[in-house]
N, C-alpha and C positions, 0 to 999 in steps of 0.2 A: 058742679056747674055743667050744664049741658052745652055741647057745641052745636051751632047751627049747621045742619047738614041738609044738602040739597036732596030733594026726593029722588028715588031710584029712576024715575022716568028720564031725568036729565042725563044721567049716566049712559043710558041706552041711546038716547038721541045724539049725545056728543060723540059716541063711537061711530055711529052712522054718518055723522057730519064730517068727522075726520076722514073716514073711508071715502065719502063722496068727493071731498076736496082733493084727496090724494089721487083718486081715479081721474078727476078732471085735469089735474096738473100733468099726470102721465100721458093722458090723451092729447093734451095741448103740445107737450114736448115732442110726441111722436108724429103728430099729424098737422101741425100748424103751418109749416112752410113747405109742404110737399111740392107745390107748383113753382117755387122760386128757383131752386138750384138743381139743375139737371147736370148730367155729365157733359161738361163743355170742354174739358181739356183733352186734346188729341192723344196725349200720352196715356191717360187713364182709359180711354176707349180702346186703344190698342191692346192694353193689358186685358181688358174684358173680352176682346175677340180672341186673344191667345188662350185665355182660360176656357172659353167656350169650345174652341177647336181641339184642345188637348184630349179630352175623352172621346171626341168624335173620331179622331185619327189614331187613337191608341198610342200616341207619341208624347210621353210626359217629360222628355228631356229637352228637345229642341222646340223653341217657340215658332209658331207659324202665324201668318197673317194672310188670309184668303187662301189657306191651305198650301202656301209656299213658305219655305224656310226663311226666317228673318232673324237677324242678329242685332237689332237696333236697341233692344232694351237691356238695361244693366241689372235688373232685379227680377226675380221670378214672380209670376202672377199669384 
């Protein structure tokens, strides 16, 4: 007894369809809400400034804000 088998063309298109759906979902997850949530917490922006200023001042131990020493944060950037 022969099994009903789909033609080879459907196998090729199904792989491309799965690839297209996967690419669309990855793009949606990465780019869907870029305009909604910016850095709004003052604590996180201070950590960003600390991280930016560390290599500029070659001081990787003491955190700085506006290139002055600050000891307000409890965790490293």
